[in-house]
C-alpha positions, -999 to 999 in steps of 0.1 A, spaced: 82 184 -294 103 210 -311 108 210 -348 140 220 -365 137 250 -388 135 242 -425 167 247 -444 168 277 -465 167 271 -502 200 269 -520 211 304 -526 220 313 -561 240 345 -566 222 364 -593 235 396 -608 222 428 -592 213 441 -626 183 418 -628 148 433 -626 138 403 -605 131 410 -568 128 448 -571 105 475 -583 112 486 -618 96 510 -642 74 496 -669 94 501 -702 76 526 -725 88 508 -757 100 474 -768 134 489 -776 136 502 -740 127 469 -725 155 446 -712 153 408 -712 171 392 -683 190 359 -686 197 337 -655 220 307 -653 205 274 -663 207 250 -634 202 220 -656 229 229 -681 237 199 -703 202 185 -701 179 190 -731 145 201 -720 117 224 -732 106 257 -716 72 271 -726 59 306 -719 24 314 -729 11 349 -733 -27 346 -738 -35 384 -736 -8 400 -758 -17 434 -771 -2 459 -795 -14 487 -817 -21 486 -856 5 511 -870 -20 523 -896 -54 526 -878 -43 529 -841 -67 502 -832 -57 475 -806 -45 441 -818 -47 410 -797 -28 378 -799 -21 345 -781 17 339 -780 34 307 -773 72 307 -768 91 274 -767 128 271 -763 155 246 -754 179 264 -730 217 263 -733 236 282 -706 208 307 -697 171 308 -690 148 336 -697 137 353 -665 99 356 -665 95 390 -649 116 406 -675 95 388 -702 63 401 -686 77 437 -687 89 433 -723 56 420 -738 37 448 -718 59 473 -736 41 464 -768 7 477 -755 11 512 -770 35 501 -797 25 503 -834 36 474 -854 22 448 -877 15 413 -864 45 398 -883 69 424 -869 58 420 -833 60 382 -834 94 380 -851 109 408 -831 100 392 -798 116 358 -810 147 375 -821 152 396 -789 147 365 -768 172 345 -790 198 373 -786 192 376 -748 196 339 -739 211 321 -769 190 290 -767 198 258 -786 164 262 -803 135 286 -801 101 289 -817 74 316 -813 39 311 -825 18 343 -827 -19 334 -830 -35 368 -838 -72 374 -833 -90 386 -865 -86 420 -879 -109 428 -908 -123 393 -905 -89 376 -911 -69 360 -884 -31 360 -889 -8 334 -874 29 341 -875 56 315 -867 94 320 -864 121 297 -851 159 296 -848 185 270 -839 184 233 -842 160 211 -823 179 185 -802 173 150 -816 148 130 -796 134 159 -775 96 158 -771 81 191 -782 43 193 -776 19 210 -799 14 246 -790 -22 239 -782 -37 268 -799 -66 259 -823 -69 277 -855 -95 305 -854 -129 291 -863 -152 319 -854 -186 306 -845 -183 275 -866 
């Protein structure tokens, strides 16, 4: 019995300028990093997209010591989606970047908002303790569509060994 070959997935024509599907250099700085937007196939539907970055790193601009955070990025797309490979490259560009927690968190949120122009976006930066004090930074833009379910970001406040 012969089987018919599976139909190929629906082809979407994406711009050749995307970093997706090809080798690219890691950006040396956040300013050099490019965020890619792709068409939203469910335009007109309100839904939530969540990216979780549990191992974000940057550098303290004063001491040069590494800082670590768990980032949660939630957004409601409009015409565009944030392409995940470009996000991965962008957050990796902070690895040797010196900036305070607040600056990193808000800068990431703002750059994503400019790149994809979502209906609503929030970022939670849950920073691990430095000097014994954890710092949590939150930023959002846009208006949350009425009636859309937004789950808790799921990151418990830092409790140490308690």
